[in-house]
N, C-alpha and C positions, 0 to 999 in steps of 0.2 A: 302687280308689282314684280318687276324683273328680279332675278336672283342677284345680279351684280349690284343693282341699286339697293336691294335689301341689305346686302353686306356693307355697302358704303354708308347707309344711314345708321346701321348698327355700330359700325366702326366709329362714326362721328359721335354717337351717343356715349359709347364706352370712353372714348378719349376725353370728351368734355366732362363726364361725371368723375373720372379718375382725377382730373386736375382741379375741378371746382368743388367737389363733394356736394354739389347741389343738383337736384333733379333737373333734367334737360327738357326744355320745351321746343316746339317747332320753330318759334321765332328765333331763338338762339341758334338753332342749327342753320337756318337760312342766313343769318348774319355772319356766322363764323366759318361756315364751310361753303364751298362752291359746288353745290350738288346739282345745279342746272335745272331745278324744278321749282315750282311755286310753293308758298307756305301751305296752301290747301292740299297740294299733293303730298308734302311732307307729313301733314297731319294724317292723311289717309295711310301713308306708309307706316307711321308709328302705330296706328290702330292695327294694321296687319301684323306688325312685329309683336304687338301685345297679344293678339289672338293666338300667335304661335308660341307664346310663353317665353319670348326672348327679352322683353322689357316689361316693366310693371310700374304702376303709379303708387308711390308710398303715401299712405293715408289719403288726404284729400288734395294733394298737390296736383297742379296742372302739368307738371313735368313728369318725366319718366326716368327710371334707372334700370340698368341691366339686371337680369336674373342670372342665377348660376348657369342656366342653359344658354343665355345670351353670351356670357363670358366664355363658355366652352366653345361656342361657334366662332367667336372672335379669335380665341387662342388657336383654334384649329386652322383658321384661315391665314395665320401668320406663316407665310411661305418659307421664310428663312430667318434664322436668328441673326440680327445685325451685329457687326463687329463693334467692339469698344473703340473709343478714340485712342489716339497715340498717347495722350496724357494719362488716360486711365490705365492703359497697358503698362506704361512706365512706372506708375504708382504701384501696381500689383507686383511687378518684377522687383522693384527696389525694396519693398517691404518684406516679401516672402523670402528672397534670396539671402537676407541677413540672419535667418533663423539658425539656431544651433543644433536642435534635436527635434524629434517628432512632436513632443509636447509643445515646444515653442512654435514649430511650423503650424500646427493645427490651431493654436491659440491666436496667432497672428492672422491666420486665414479667416476665421470666423469674425474677428473684429473688423478686418478689411471688408468682407462681404456685407456685414451689417452697415458699414459706413457707405458703401456703394449703393445699397438698395433701400436704406432706411427701414429695414425690416429686421426680424429676428433671424440670425444665421445659425445653422446647425451643421455639424460635420461628424460622421461616424469615424471612429478609429479604424484603420485598415484591418480587414479580417486576417487574423494571424494563424488560422488553422494550418497553413502551409509554411509558417515562419520557422526559421531555424535559429539556433543559438549561435551568435557570432563571437561573443567574448564574455568572460566573467572576471570580476576583480574582487579580491578580499583585502580590506584595509583595516589594520589594527587600530582601534580607538582606545582600548584599555586592555589589561591582561586577559580578560574574558570577553570583551566586547569587540565584535567585528562588523564592519560595514560591508554588506554584500551587494555588488552591482551586477545586474544581468542585462546584456545588450543583445537584442534580436536583430536579424538582418534587415528588418523593416525600418530600423532606426529607433524602435521603442526601447526606452531605458527604464528598468525597474530597480529599486534599491530598498534595502531594509537593514536595520541594525539588530543583531541578535546576541544573545548570551550563549557562547559555545559550550558552557558547562565545565570548562577547565582552562587553566592558564596556558597560553600559547606564546612561544617565542617567535620573533620575526622569521627566523629560518624555518621553523615548523610550519607557520602559516604560508610562507612562500612555497614550500614543498607541497602543501595541500592544494594550493591554488594551481600549481603546475599539473598535479595529478588530476584534479577535476577538469581543468581546461583541456588536457590531452584526451580525457575520456568522453567529454560531452560536446566539444566544439564542433559545429556543423550538424548537430543533432536536431531533428524536428522537435519543436516544443511539446508536441503531443506524445513523443516517445521518450521524453527526458527522464521520467521516473525509472524506467527500465535501465537506462544507461547509468543513472546516478547510483542505483543499487549495486551495479557492478563495480563502480569506483569505490564505494564504501567497503565492499567485500575485499578489495585489494589493499586496503590501508592496514598499517601496523596496528596491533591491539592497543597500544598506548595512544594512538591518534583517533581510534574508532569513535569515542563519544563526540569529539569535535566534528569528525567527518559526518556523523549522523545528523548533527544539528545543522551543519552547512548544507547537507543534502536536502533536508526538509525545507529549509529556507529557500533554496533554489527552486524546488518543486512548487512552492507557494508563489514565488515570483513569476514563474513560467505560467501558472494558472491565471494570475492577475493579468498577464500580458495578453491572454487569449480572450478575456472577457469583452463582450460587446459593449462599448461605451461611446458616448458622444460628447462633444464640446459645443457650447452655444454662447452667443453674444448678441447684444442689442435688444434685450427684453424691454428696455426703457422705451424703445420705439413703439411698442404696443400701447403703452400708456398715452402716447401722443396720438394714437389712433383710436381712442376709446369711442369716438363718435361712430366708428365703423363696426362696433360691437354693441348694438343697442340692447341686446338681451343681457349679456354679462361678459366681461373679459376674463372672469374667474376660470371658467372651464378651459380656456386657451392656455392660461398660465399653468393650470393643473396638468394639462397634457405635456407641456414642456418639462415640468418638474418630474412627472412620471415618465422617465426616459424610455421605458419599455414601449410606451405608446408610440412615441416618435420613431424609435428604432424600427419597430414593426412596420410603421407606415412607410418609412424611407426604403426599407428592404423590399416592400411589395410594389413599389412604384416602378413601372417599366418605361424606359426611355422611348421616345418616338424617333422618327428618322432625322429630326433636327438635333438630336443628341441631348434632349431634356425631357423631363416628365413633369406634368402639371396636374395637380389634383385640386378641384375647385369646390368650395362650399360643401354641400351635402354629398358630393362624391367621396369625401373623406369617410372612412368607416367608423371613426370615433365621433360620437354625437357632439362632443365638446368643441369640435373644429368645424361645425356646420356653417360658421360665418367667416371661416378662414380659408386661405389657399396655400398650397405648398408647391414650390418649384424646386426640383432637384435633378441631379445628374450624378453619374458614377465617376470615380477617379481612381488612379493607381493602375498598376499593370493589367489587372483583370477587370477593373471598373466595378467591382462588387461593393465596395464601400461607397457611401453616398454623401454628397454635400448639397446643401440647399438652403432655402429661406422659407419662413412661415410669416404670413401677414394677412391683412384683410382681403376679402375678395375684390375690393376696390383697390387694385394696385396697377402699376404700370408694367403690364406683362412683358412687352417686347424688351424693355430695358432690363428688367429683372432676369429674364431668361438669358439675355446676353451676358450679364454679369456673372451669373451662376456658372455658365458654361466656360467663360474665360478664366475665372478663378480656378475651376476644377482642372483645366488644362495646365495652368502654371503649377498647381499643386502636384499633378501627376509628373510633370517634368522634374520638379525638385526631388520627389521621392523615388523617381525611376532609377534604374541601374546606371 
C-alpha cells in the first residue's frame, strides 16, 4: 500500500465517518470516492490501516472508524487551513465590531465561534500581567456609597460599590478622583499597590479614611483584572453529540466547569506552522477529555491568550481549524492598538 493511497483512504474514512456518524465499509468508500482501485484492494488497504492502528472496528461492525492516531495523521496532513467564505467573514466582522467593551467582545466571540463550529467555544481573557491602568472613575451613589470603575488599557473594565466610611460631598469626591488618577494613571496593574499608598499618604487627614477605602477597592479591582479567566458558550452542542461520548459526557462537562483544567490545557497547547494547535483524544492530559478534541490558537498582540473549541474527536477538523483561526484574527484586530 503506497503512502499516498494510504492517506487518501484514511482521508475518505475520516470524512465519511465525520458526516455520517456510521462506521465506514469498503463498499461505501468505492461508491462515494473515486479512489481508482477495486473493492478488494480497498479491503486490503483498510486491513493495513487497521494493522497500523489508524482505524478500528467498533464492536462487531463490518465498518471501520478512525482512531486518535488516525485523526492525528489526518490533521497533520492538512497542508493549509482553508479560508472562510465571504459570507462567514462578513458575519464575523459585523457581529464582533458592534461590541462595546472587552467583556462584550469576548462574549460575542464565543457565541459566534460556537455557532460556526457547532462545538463548545472557549476564550481566555487577555493576560494582563503587563496591563496598565488607563482610567478610574468615582461616582457618588449615596453620602457614603461610591461606585468605583477601573479601566485597563486592554479594555477590561472592573467596578465595585463600596462604603467609604464617611460622608463625602461631590467636590471632595471629585478632588479625590483627580488625586488618584494623577497618581496612578499609566501605572502597571502589578505596581498599583505601591503607587496607591503614595496617593493615600498625600491626602489631607480629613480625607484619609475615604482615601484608604478607595485605595483598597482599587487594589482589589486590579487584582481581579489580572486573574486568569475564560468565557465559554455552546455547551448545549455537547448534549447533541452524546453519541460521540459513549462512556460519559459528565467528565467533559466537569472539565469545562473546572476552568483551571481548560485554562492549563489551552496555555500548554503549542501552535503549529498553520497557526493552530490541535489536541486529540488521549493526547489531552486530563483523562476526562479522552473522547474529546481541542482546537485552539492565540490572539492579541503577543498571542499568549487562547481561543478555541472543544468537541468530540469525530469533528470536521479542516472547517473547525479555519473558523478558530479566522475568529482569532478578527478578535486580535478589534483588541489591537
